[in-house]
CHARMM internal coordinates of N, CA and C (Angstrom, degrees):
IC EDIT
DIST 1 N 1 CA 1.3564
DIST 1 CA 1 C 1.5029
ANGL 1 N 1 CA 1 C 115.00
DIST 1 C 2 N 1.2791
ANGL 1 CA 1 C 2 N 109.07
DIHE 1 N 1 CA 1 C 2 N 151.61
DIST 2 N 2 CA 1.6721
ANGL 1 C 2 N 2 CA 115.30
DIHE 1 CA 1 C 2 N 2 CA 179.92
DIST 2 CA 2 C 1.4040
ANGL 2 N 2 CA 2 C 111.53
DIHE 1 C 2 N 2 CA 2 C -92.49
DIST 2 C 3 N 1.2551
ANGL 2 CA 2 C 3 N 115.80
DIHE 2 N 2 CA 2 C 3 N 141.10
DIST 3 N 3 CA 1.5254
ANGL 2 C 3 N 3 CA 116.85
DIHE 2 CA 2 C 3 N 3 CA 173.65
DIST 3 CA 3 C 1.5932
ANGL 3 N 3 CA 3 C 111.01
DIHE 2 C 3 N 3 CA 3 C -105.29
DIST 3 C 4 N 1.3903
ANGL 3 CA 3 C 4 N 114.61
DIHE 3 N 3 CA 3 C 4 N 126.77
DIST 4 N 4 CA 1.4186
ANGL 3 C 4 N 4 CA 120.02
DIHE 3 CA 3 C 4 N 4 CA -174.57
DIST 4 CA 4 C 1.6595
ANGL 4 N 4 CA 4 C 106.63
DIHE 3 C 4 N 4 CA 4 C -123.02
DIST 4 C 5 N 1.2261
ANGL 4 CA 4 C 5 N 112.38
DIHE 4 N 4 CA 4 C 5 N 140.61
DIST 5 N 5 CA 1.4588
ANGL 4 C 5 N 5 CA 115.83
DIHE 4 CA 4 C 5 N 5 CA 172.49
DIST 5 CA 5 C 1.5123
ANGL 5 N 5 CA 5 C 114.99
DIHE 4 C 5 N 5 CA 5 C -99.00
DIST 5 C 6 N 1.4166
ANGL 5 CA 5 C 6 N 106.45
DIHE 5 N 5 CA 5 C 6 N -36.64
DIST 6 N 6 CA 1.5399
ANGL 5 C 6 N 6 CA 114.63
DIHE 5 CA 5 C 6 N 6 CA -177.09
DIST 6 CA 6 C 1.5639
ANGL 6 N 6 CA 6 C 104.27
DIHE 5 C 6 N 6 CA 6 C -143.90
DIST 6 C 7 N 1.2320
ANGL 6 CA 6 C 7 N 118.71
DIHE 6 N 6 CA 6 C 7 N 129.48
DIST 7 N 7 CA 1.4449
ANGL 6 C 7 N 7 CA 127.67
DIHE 6 CA 6 C 7 N 7 CA -179.84
DIST 7 CA 7 C 1.5804
ANGL 7 N 7 CA 7 C 108.20
DIHE 6 C 7 N 7 CA 7 C -150.47
DIST 7 C 8 N 1.1622
ANGL 7 CA 7 C 8 N 120.22
DIHE 7 N 7 CA 7 C 8 N 100.45
DIST 8 N 8 CA 1.5389
ANGL 7 C 8 N 8 CA 126.35
DIHE 7 CA 7 C 8 N 8 CA 178.58
DIST 8 CA 8 C 1.6436
ANGL 8 N 8 CA 8 C 107.31
DIHE 7 C 8 N 8 CA 8 C 50.12
DIST 8 C 9 N 1.2108
ANGL 8 CA 8 C 9 N 112.48
DIHE 8 N 8 CA 8 C 9 N 40.30
DIST 9 N 9 CA 1.5294
ANGL 8 C 9 N 9 CA 118.21
DIHE 8 CA 8 C 9 N 9 CA 171.20
DIST 9 CA 9 C 1.4757
ANGL 9 N 9 CA 9 C 109.48
DIHE 8 C 9 N 9 CA 9 C 141.49
DIST 9 C 10 N 1.2589
ANGL 9 CA 9 C 10 N 113.70
DIHE 9 N 9 CA 9 C 10 N -174.22
DIST 10 N 10 CA 1.5623
ANGL 9 C 10 N 10 CA 120.26
DIHE 9 CA 9 C 10 N 10 CA -175.27
DIST 10 CA 10 C 1.4084
ANGL 10 N 10 CA 10 C 111.58
DIHE 9 C 10 N 10 CA 10 C -80.75
DIST 10 C 11 N 1.2710
ANGL 10 CA 10 C 11 N 117.35
DIHE 10 N 10 CA 10 C 11 N 130.51
DIST 11 N 11 CA 1.5422
ANGL 10 C 11 N 11 CA 123.13
DIHE 10 CA 10 C 11 N 11 CA 175.47
DIST 11 CA 11 C 1.4139
ANGL 11 N 11 CA 11 C 106.14
DIHE 10 C 11 N 11 CA 11 C -113.59
DIST 11 C 12 N 1.2690
ANGL 11 CA 11 C 12 N 119.67
DIHE 11 N 11 CA 11 C 12 N 161.68
DIST 12 N 12 CA 1.5991
ANGL 11 C 12 N 12 CA 128.37
DIHE 11 CA 11 C 12 N 12 CA 173.62
DIST 12 CA 12 C 1.3757
ANGL 12 N 12 CA 12 C 107.15
DIHE 11 C 12 N 12 CA 12 C -71.77
DIST 12 C 13 N 1.3249
ANGL 12 CA 12 C 13 N 121.22
DIHE 12 N 12 CA 12 C 13 N 149.08
DIST 13 N 13 CA 1.4934
ANGL 12 C 13 N 13 CA 124.46
DIHE 12 CA 12 C 13 N 13 CA 172.51
DIST 13 CA 13 C 1.5159
ANGL 13 N 13 CA 13 C 107.39
DIHE 12 C 13 N 13 CA 13 C -51.63
DIST 13 C 14 N 1.2812
ANGL 13 CA 13 C 14 N 115.58
DIHE 13 N 13 CA 13 C 14 N 144.68
DIST 14 N 14 CA 1.4905
ANGL 13 C 14 N 14 CA 120.75
DIHE 13 CA 13 C 14 N 14 CA 177.38
DIST 14 CA 14 C 1.4277
ANGL 14 N 14 CA 14 C 119.95
DIHE 13 C 14 N 14 CA 14 C 67.36
DIST 14 C 15 N 1.4487
ANGL 14 CA 14 C 15 N 115.22
DIHE 14 N 14 CA 14 C 15 N 11.16
DIST 15 N 15 CA 1.3938
ANGL 14 C 15 N 15 CA 121.63
DIHE 14 CA 14 C 15 N 15 CA -174.87
DIST 15 CA 15 C 1.4427
ANGL 15 N 15 CA 15 C 108.16
DIHE 14 C 15 N 15 CA 15 C -74.02
DIST 15 C 16 N 1.4342
ANGL 15 CA 15 C 16 N 113.98
DIHE 15 N 15 CA 15 C 16 N 146.40
DIST 16 N 16 CA 1.5583
ANGL 15 C 16 N 16 CA 116.51
DIHE 15 CA 15 C 16 N 16 CA -175.63
DIST 16 CA 16 C 1.4678
ANGL 16 N 16 CA 16 C 111.35
DIHE 15 C 16 N 16 CA 16 C -122.07
DIST 16 C 17 N 1.3433
ANGL 16 CA 16 C 17 N 126.76
DIHE 16 N 16 CA 16 C 17 N 143.06
DIST 17 N 17 CA 1.2421
ANGL 16 C 17 N 17 CA 131.93
DIHE 16 CA 16 C 17 N 17 CA -179.20
DIST 17 CA 17 C 1.5826
ANGL 17 N 17 CA 17 C 108.53
DIHE 16 C 17 N 17 CA 17 C -104.28
DIST 17 C 18 N 1.2627
ANGL 17 CA 17 C 18 N 119.35
DIHE 17 N 17 CA 17 C 18 N 116.47
DIST 18 N 18 CA 1.5195
ANGL 17 C 18 N 18 CA 121.59
DIHE 17 CA 17 C 18 N 18 CA 178.90
DIST 18 CA 18 C 1.4017
ANGL 18 N 18 CA 18 C 109.72
DIHE 17 C 18 N 18 CA 18 C -119.01
DIST 18 C 19 N 1.4020
ANGL 18 CA 18 C 19 N 110.75
DIHE 18 N 18 CA 18 C 19 N 133.74
DIST 19 N 19 CA 1.5054
ANGL 18 C 19 N 19 CA 121.57
DIHE 18 CA 18 C 19 N 19 CA -172.10
DIST 19 CA 19 C 1.6035
ANGL 19 N 19 CA 19 C 103.33
DIHE 18 C 19 N 19 CA 19 C -112.71
DIST 19 C 20 N 1.2675
ANGL 19 CA 19 C 20 N 110.58
DIHE 19 N 19 CA 19 C 20 N 122.93
DIST 20 N 20 CA 1.5520
ANGL 19 C 20 N 20 CA 119.07
DIHE 19 CA 19 C 20 N 20 CA 179.76
DIST 20 CA 20 C 1.5703
ANGL 20 N 20 CA 20 C 101.62
DIHE 19 C 20 N 20 CA 20 C -121.81
DIST 20 C 21 N 1.2599
ANGL 20 CA 20 C 21 N 115.47
DIHE 20 N 20 CA 20 C 21 N 109.67
DIST 21 N 21 CA 1.4932
ANGL 20 C 21 N 21 CA 124.69
DIHE 20 CA 20 C 21 N 21 CA -178.85
DIST 21 CA 21 C 1.4520
ANGL 21 N 21 CA 21 C 113.18
DIHE 20 C 21 N 21 CA 21 C -71.78
DIST 21 C 22 N 1.3524
ANGL 21 CA 21 C 22 N 118.07
DIHE 21 N 21 CA 21 C 22 N 81.22
DIST 22 N 22 CA 1.4461
ANGL 21 C 22 N 22 CA 119.80
DIHE 21 CA 21 C 22 N 22 CA -173.53
DIST 22 CA 22 C 1.4548
ANGL 22 N 22 CA 22 C 104.36
DIHE 21 C 22 N 22 CA 22 C -143.24
DIST 22 C 23 N 1.3916
ANGL 22 CA 22 C 23 N 120.04
DIHE 22 N 22 CA 22 C 23 N -173.29
DIST 23 N 23 CA 1.3848
ANGL 22 C 23 N 23 CA 120.96
DIHE 22 CA 22 C 23 N 23 CA -179.26
DIST 23 CA 23 C 1.5983
ANGL 23 N 23 CA 23 C 109.48
DIHE 22 C 23 N 23 CA 23 C -88.01
DIST 23 C 24 N 1.1857
ANGL 23 CA 23 C 24 N 118.28
DIHE 23 N 23 CA 23 C 24 N -153.14
DIST 24 N 24 CA 1.5401
ANGL 23 C 24 N 24 CA 123.33
DIHE 23 CA 23 C 24 N 24 CA -171.33
DIST 24 CA 24 C 1.5597
ANGL 24 N 24 CA 24 C 113.04
DIHE 23 C 24 N 24 CA 24 C -58.04
DIST 24 C 25 N 1.4706
ANGL 24 CA 24 C 25 N 113.03
DIHE 24 N 24 CA 24 C 25 N -38.22
DIST 25 N 25 CA 1.4502
ANGL 24 C 25 N 25 CA 117.42
DIHE 24 CA 24 C 25 N 25 CA -168.39
DIST 25 CA 25 C 1.3701
ANGL 25 N 25 CA 25 C 112.06
DIHE 24 C 25 N 25 CA 25 C -126.08
DIST 25 C 26 N 1.3095
ANGL 25 CA 25 C 26 N 121.81
DIHE 25 N 25 CA 25 C 26 N 93.06
DIST 26 N 26 CA 1.4900
ANGL 25 C 26 N 26 CA 123.53
DIHE 25 CA 25 C 26 N 26 CA -167.67
DIST 26 CA 26 C 1.6829
ANGL 26 N 26 CA 26 C 108.93
DIHE 25 C 26 N 26 CA 26 C -71.13
DIST 26 C 27 N 1.3416
ANGL 26 CA 26 C 27 N 116.34
DIHE 26 N 26 CA 26 C 27 N -20.85
DIST 27 N 27 CA 1.4177
ANGL 26 C 27 N 27 CA 118.66
DIHE 26 CA 26 C 27 N 27 CA 172.58
DIST 27 CA 27 C 1.6168
ANGL 27 N 27 CA 27 C 113.46
DIHE 26 C 27 N 27 CA 27 C -59.20
DIST 27 C 28 N 1.2505
ANGL 27 CA 27 C 28 N 112.46
DIHE 27 N 27 CA 27 C 28 N -24.48
DIST 28 N 28 CA 1.4178
ANGL 27 C 28 N 28 CA 120.28
DIHE 27 CA 27 C 28 N 28 CA -171.16
DIST 28 CA 28 C 1.5402
ANGL 28 N 28 CA 28 C 108.27
DIHE 27 C 28 N 28 CA 28 C -97.55
DIST 28 C 29 N 1.4235
ANGL 28 CA 28 C 29 N 111.29
DIHE 28 N 28 CA 28 C 29 N -50.35
DIST 29 N 29 CA 1.5502
ANGL 28 C 29 N 29 CA 112.74
DIHE 28 CA 28 C 29 N 29 CA -172.80
DIST 29 CA 29 C 1.4554
ANGL 29 N 29 CA 29 C 115.47
DIHE 28 C 29 N 29 CA 29 C -95.56
DIST 29 C 30 N 1.2987
ANGL 29 CA 29 C 30 N 114.79
DIHE 29 N 29 CA 29 C 30 N -14.64
DIST 30 N 30 CA 1.6715
ANGL 29 C 30 N 30 CA 119.97
DIHE 29 CA 29 C 30 N 30 CA 175.75
DIST 30 CA 30 C 1.4035
ANGL 30 N 30 CA 30 C 116.05
DIHE 29 C 30 N 30 CA 30 C -141.98
DIST 30 C 31 N 1.3939
ANGL 30 CA 30 C 31 N 116.24
DIHE 30 N 30 CA 30 C 31 N 52.28
DIST 31 N 31 CA 1.5799
ANGL 30 C 31 N 31 CA 113.43
DIHE 30 CA 30 C 31 N 31 CA -176.15
DIST 31 CA 31 C 1.4391
ANGL 31 N 31 CA 31 C 116.76
DIHE 30 C 31 N 31 CA 31 C -58.18
DIST 31 C 32 N 1.2716
ANGL 31 CA 31 C 32 N 118.78
DIHE 31 N 31 CA 31 C 32 N -35.11
DIST 32 N 32 CA 1.5420
ANGL 31 C 32 N 32 CA 118.85
DIHE 31 CA 31 C 32 N 32 CA -176.81
DIST 32 CA 32 C 1.4962
ANGL 32 N 32 CA 32 C 105.34
DIHE 31 C 32 N 32 CA 32 C -67.23
DIST 32 C 33 N 1.2907
ANGL 32 CA 32 C 33 N 117.76
DIHE 32 N 32 CA 32 C 33 N -46.63
DIST 33 N 33 CA 1.5262
ANGL 32 C 33 N 33 CA 117.66
DIHE 32 CA 32 C 33 N 33 CA -173.43
DIST 33 CA 33 C 1.5503
ANGL 33 N 33 CA 33 C 112.13
DIHE 32 C 33 N 33 CA 33 C -66.98
DIST 33 C 34 N 1.2526
ANGL 33 CA 33 C 34 N 114.04
DIHE 33 N 33 CA 33 C 34 N -34.38
DIST 34 N 34 CA 1.5952
ANGL 33 C 34 N 34 CA 117.56
DIHE 33 CA 33 C 34 N 34 CA 175.51
DIST 34 CA 34 C 1.5227
ANGL 34 N 34 CA 34 C 107.65
DIHE 33 C 34 N 34 CA 34 C -69.23
DIST 34 C 35 N 1.2860
ANGL 34 CA 34 C 35 N 122.55
DIHE 34 N 34 CA 34 C 35 N -40.18
DIST 35 N 35 CA 1.3824
ANGL 34 C 35 N 35 CA 121.00
DIHE 34 CA 34 C 35 N 35 CA 178.15
DIST 35 CA 35 C 1.4903
ANGL 35 N 35 CA 35 C 111.73
DIHE 34 C 35 N 35 CA 35 C -61.51
DIST 35 C 36 N 1.3217
ANGL 35 CA 35 C 36 N 115.37
DIHE 35 N 35 CA 35 C 36 N -44.61
DIST 36 N 36 CA 1.4678
ANGL 35 C 36 N 36 CA 117.18
DIHE 35 CA 35 C 36 N 36 CA 173.38
DIST 36 CA 36 C 1.4921
ANGL 36 N 36 CA 36 C 119.91
DIHE 35 C 36 N 36 CA 36 C -51.56
DIST 36 C 37 N 1.3805
ANGL 36 CA 36 C 37 N 110.03
DIHE 36 N 36 CA 36 C 37 N -47.51
DIST 37 N 37 CA 1.4551
ANGL 36 C 37 N 37 CA 119.98
DIHE 36 CA 36 C 37 N 37 CA 177.93
DIST 37 CA 37 C 1.5415
ANGL 37 N 37 CA 37 C 111.10
DIHE 36 C 37 N 37 CA 37 C -58.38
DIST 37 C 38 N 1.4533
ANGL 37 CA 37 C 38 N 107.51
DIHE 37 N 37 CA 37 C 38 N -50.09
DIST 38 N 38 CA 1.5353
ANGL 37 C 38 N 38 CA 109.76
DIHE 37 CA 37 C 38 N 38 CA -178.96
DIST 38 CA 38 C 1.4304
ANGL 38 N 38 CA 38 C 115.99
DIHE 37 C 38 N 38 CA 38 C -60.67
DIST 38 C 39 N 1.4376
ANGL 38 CA 38 C 39 N 118.41
DIHE 38 N 38 CA 38 C 39 N -36.14
DIST 39 N 39 CA 1.3940
ANGL 38 C 39 N 39 CA 120.59
DIHE 38 CA 38 C 39 N 39 CA -176.36
DIST 39 CA 39 C 1.5481
ANGL 39 N 39 CA 39 C 107.87
DIHE 38 C 39 N 39 CA 39 C -73.24
DIST 39 C 40 N 1.3354
ANGL 39 CA 39 C 40 N 118.33
DIHE 39 N 39 CA 39 C 40 N -31.60
DIST 40 N 40 CA 1.3974
ANGL 39 C 40 N 40 CA 121.51
DIHE 39 CA 39 C 40 N 40 CA -178.73
DIST 40 CA 40 C 1.6354
ANGL 40 N 40 CA 40 C 109.16
DIHE 39 C 40 N 40 CA 40 C -73.11
DIST 40 C 41 N 1.2948
ANGL 40 CA 40 C 41 N 117.92
DIHE 40 N 40 CA 40 C 41 N -22.50
DIST 41 N 41 CA 1.4170
ANGL 40 C 41 N 41 CA 122.18
DIHE 40 CA 40 C 41 N 41 CA -178.22
DIST 41 CA 41 C 1.6294
ANGL 41 N 41 CA 41 C 108.73
DIHE 40 C 41 N 41 CA 41 C -80.72
DIST 41 C 42 N 1.3774
ANGL 41 CA 41 C 42 N 109.34
DIHE 41 N 41 CA 41 C 42 N -35.28
DIST 42 N 42 CA 1.4440
ANGL 41 C 42 N 42 CA 114.25
DIHE 41 CA 41 C 42 N 42 CA -174.89
DIST 42 CA 42 C 1.5581
ANGL 42 N 42 CA 42 C 109.54
DIHE 41 C 42 N 42 CA 42 C -80.17
DIST 42 C 43 N 1.2662
ANGL 42 CA 42 C 43 N 118.11
DIHE 42 N 42 CA 42 C 43 N -11.83
DIST 43 N 43 CA 1.5530
ANGL 42 C 43 N 43 CA 120.76
DIHE 42 CA 42 C 43 N 43 CA -175.52
DIST 43 CA 43 C 1.6475
ANGL 43 N 43 CA 43 C 108.26
DIHE 42 C 43 N 43 CA 43 C -75.58
END
COOR INIT
IC SEED 1 N 1 CA 1 C
IC BUILD
């Protein structure tokens, strides 16, 4: 995961930008990958 402080506007401190190469709705096209990313963010 990449760490960003500012990207096209103000982000909160320690905000992360995560890129998932999928279509419009990752909950449909890549649900397992999305769950992995979300669990990693919650840890």
